[in-house]
N, C-alpha and C positions, 0 to 999 in steps of 0.2 A: 650419543652427543659425545663430541671427542673436543678434550683440550689444546690450547695452544698458546704457550708463553710469549708474551710481546716483548722484541727484539728491539734493541737501539739502533738502528742507523743512519751515523752519521753524528751531525751535533743536534738534531733540532728535528728527525724524523724517526717515528718508531714502524714497526712492522711486525706481520702475525701472517705465519704460514697457512696456504687452504689447504683443505683435504686434497687426498692426491686422486679418491673417486669421485669425487662431485666436480673436480678439471675434469677428467676423462670422459665422463657422463655428459659433459656440456659441449665437452673435442673442443677444449681452450687448449691454447698455447701461448708460448713466450709473446709476449709485448700485444695480445688481447687485450682491450679495457674492460675493468668493469666500473661499472656504475656503482656506488656508495650513496645510501639514502638513511639518514637516522630516523629513529623514532621515537615516537612522546616517551617509552616505558624507559631510554635510555642502550636500547638494544641495536646495531648497525643491519642494515639490509641489502647483501648484495646478489646485482643482478647483472650479466653480460651484457653488454652496450649492445648485440647484436637482436639479444630479446627486445629492450628498448626500442630499437630500430622498428622490429618488427609490429608491436604495439600502436606505433604512430601511422600504420598503414594501414588505408581503409578496406574494408574484406567488403566485396558484394558477396552477396545471399538471393539464391533462384529460388524462385519457385512454381512448380509447373501445375499448371491449373487445369490440365487435361486427367491429374491423376486427386483434383476436390473434387470427387462425384456426389458430395453430401451438401444440400443444403448448408451455409453457414460455415463450412470447412476452410474456404481461402481467409474470410474474415478473422478465423480462429488465428490461423497459423501467421494471418500479416500483423493482428497482437501480440502474437509470443513472441515474433523476431523484432518487436519495438520493445519489448519488455527486458527482452535480454540484449541489449542497449544495440542493438545492430543497424547502422546508419543507409544503408543503400540496397533494395530490394529489388528483384525485376522480375515479375510474372509476367510469364511466359504462357505459349502455348505452340505445337506444331502444326498447326491450321489458323483457326484463328479464336482468341479470347470469345467466349459465350459473355450473352446478354448479361445474365445473370452472374457470372461472374467479374464483369465491370462494374456493375450497379454494388457487388458486394465490394471491391476496390473503391470505390468512390465513397460509398457511404462510412466505410471506418477509417479514414483516411482523416477525414473533417470530425473525429472526434479521438483522434491522434495527436497531443499538441506536437508542433512541428515537423509531422510528417505530413508532406504533399505529392503529388502526381508533378511529375517533371518533364516528363515522354512519353507519350503513349502513340503504338499503333497497332495494326490490327491485328499479330502475334503478338506485341509486349507491352509491357506495363511499368515504367520505372519509378519506382517510390523513392523516394530518401527525407532523410530526419537532416533538420537545418538548426535544431537547438544546441545549444552548448549546457554538458550536463550542471556544469559548474556554476551557473546563474542562479540556480536555487540553491536556497537553504532547505534540509529536510524537513526542519521546525517550523519551516512556513506555507510548507505544502501541508503537512500536516494539520494546521491549524485549518487553512484554506477548506481541507476536504470536511474537516467537524465543521464550520460554519455552513459550509454546501447540505451536509448529512441534516445540520438544524433546522433550517430553509423548508427542505422538504418536508422533513416530517413536521413543524409546526404548521406548514400550509396545509397537508395531508390530515391532521386531525381537525385545523379549522373545519377545512373541506366538510369531516367526518359530524362534527357535530352542527353546523351549521346550514348542512345539508349545497355547500356552494358549489356548484361543480364547474366556474373560473378557476378557484383556487385549486382545484384538486387537480387538473389540464396542467396549471403550472408546474405544480409537484413534478407529476410525470413527465415533463419537459425536462424540468431541471436534473434529471437521472443521468443525462447524457453527460453532463459537465463534472456531476461526482467519478463516473468512471475515469474521464478524461484524467481527475487530477489522482485517482487510484496506478491508474497505469503507467503514470509520470512518475508518480512516488517506488515503485515496483522497479521502471526503469534505472533509475540513480540507485536506489540501494544494493540493485544487482551489479551495476556499476563500479560500485564505493565496494563492495567484495571482492572481484575483483581486481581493484585496482586503489590501494589505500590513498595514493594521493587525490583521491576523490574524496575519499570521504572525509578529509580533511578540509576541502572545500565545500564541500554541501553541508558542514555542520556537525558532521558524528565524531565524536570523542576518543569513543574506542570501537572497533570492528565489532565487540560482544554486544552493540548496541543494534545492531543491523537484523536480530531476531524478532526485538522487540518492538521495533519500529515498522517492522512486514507484520505482524500480527495485528500490530495498533490500526494500519492503514486497510487491511482484510478487515478489521470490526467494525470502520467507519463506512468503509465502502457498503458490509452487510445491512447496515443500518438506513445507509440512503435506500438499499433495494428494497429494503422492510418497510419503509416510510413509503416508497414509491407503491409497495402493494396495497396499501393501509389507501392511497390516494385512489386508485382504480374498486376497493371495493367500495369507497364514497359516492364515487360515480353510477356501479350498479345497484347500491340501495336506492339511491335519487332516480335513475331511469324505470324500474321496474318494480321500484312501489310495495313489493309483497312482501318485506318485511317490518312491522311495525315496530320499536321499543317506543319503553313508557321514559319520560323527561328524568326520574329518576335513573332508571337504567343506565343514559346517553352520559348524566351527571357520573355517574359511577364509573364509566369508562375515560371519560374525561380526564378525574382525577387519578386515573391510574394512567395515563398516558404522561399527564406532566411528570409524576414523578417518577419514570421510564426515561425520561426526556435529560431531567435535572442529571440523573444517575450517568449519564454517558456526558454529559456535558461537563461536571463539577470533576467526573473520571479522567477528561482530557485536561484540565486546568491543575490535576496535581501530578500528570506524566513532567508538567514544564514547573511546576511548583515543588515537589517533593515532600507535599502533606501526607504522610502517615495516616495522621487519627482521619482525616476526611475518606481518605481514599476507603481505609475500615468500615466506616458507618456508610460509607457507599453499598458495600458489600451486606451490610444488616437491612437495608431499606432493599435492596433487590432479593433479599431471602423474603421478607415482607410483600415484596409486588408478586413473589410467586406463589403466595399464600393467597392472595387476591385475586388472583387470577382463576384459582380452583374455584375461589368460591363465586365469582363470575361467571363460568363454563357453567356453574350449575343452576344459574339464573335463567339463562341462554338456550335451554336442550332443543327449539322447534327454531333458530334464529340462526343459518348456518353462515352467513356472513359476518355479521357481529362474533359469532367462536372465531373464524380468523382472525378478525380485529386483534383481539383479545389476547389471542396466541401469538400473533405479530409482536405485541405489545409485553407481551413477557420476555419476546426471543432479543427485542433492543433491550432490555433491560438489563439480560444476559452478557449480551455483548458489552454493556457497558461496567458490567461487573469484571468483565475479564480484562479491560481495559485497566478497571481498578488495580485490580493484582497487576497487571504490569508494572501499572506507577509505584507502586508499594516495594516492588521488585527492584526496580530501577532507582530511588532514595535510597535504600537498600547499600548501593554501590559505595557512597561518600560515607564517612563515619560522620554519627550524629550524636547529639544528647541520648537520644531512644534509642540508639545501637553504635560503639564505637569497638575499637579495639583495646582489647584487655589491656592492661600494664602489667600485670604478674605474669612472670614469666618462668617463674618455680614451678 
């Protein structure tokens, strides 16, 4: 860290000299433009205009499909590039793109918001993202992902307790929508990490919030995945009919499921309202759910499908409790009655 004195130039202008090492490292010279960005904390950020111009240029990325030898590899590379904020992808082959790879591209682009095929030849597929990240607010995306996860969960549990195959299938179909919101959220958060102006536009008050929001979206996506898994187990129970559970046992599982559901829903409320007391209470409830899950496992030693459901419910409660911890930490960022800055400076 270096210090510089403010100098007065003329009647109305003040100046500060730039560190010579910084100027040399960036190959700046007299007459070059430097962009000045005021930050919320009162600091100033200096960026050479040449770097700003480079940021506005859209880069194209090429994926060599000939090297994607394993099933699903090309699909995962496309998702990775999307999350990294890349707008133009070219999937190429030295001969002809295989049918398997064409199917992978078409399948995954339908699950990535704003991503679509703009041109296709036997040797090349061009994919482009048409969405403006600043159109979305990160809070809105998290709320949307929370609602989707909750809907999948509700349908899956109802399918399990009522032996409703139609509801189970509905829950499974919705999981793609959860993935779409999750990948879009990650794309925005990583873009905000690289460019603070994007963070301001999507509603991030501070760059320090990026990690917490990334974890929240991951927990919500995991909850949606686990709820989908429960829906598949509901179909398995109905289709095979090998496991018979008493009504009393199913009631216990349903009650545990309702508690786990409340934990993650109320934890999300705490993220936005900053209620530390409620968040702390949710952590105690999650502890009770862990105890209940251990008791229930002892009651179903010969029912493997139901055992996996009970395990998933416990994991969902754990994800909800992790969101509650983030809610407490987020609330502590601002002074409140429960925790404030000490006036005693002695």
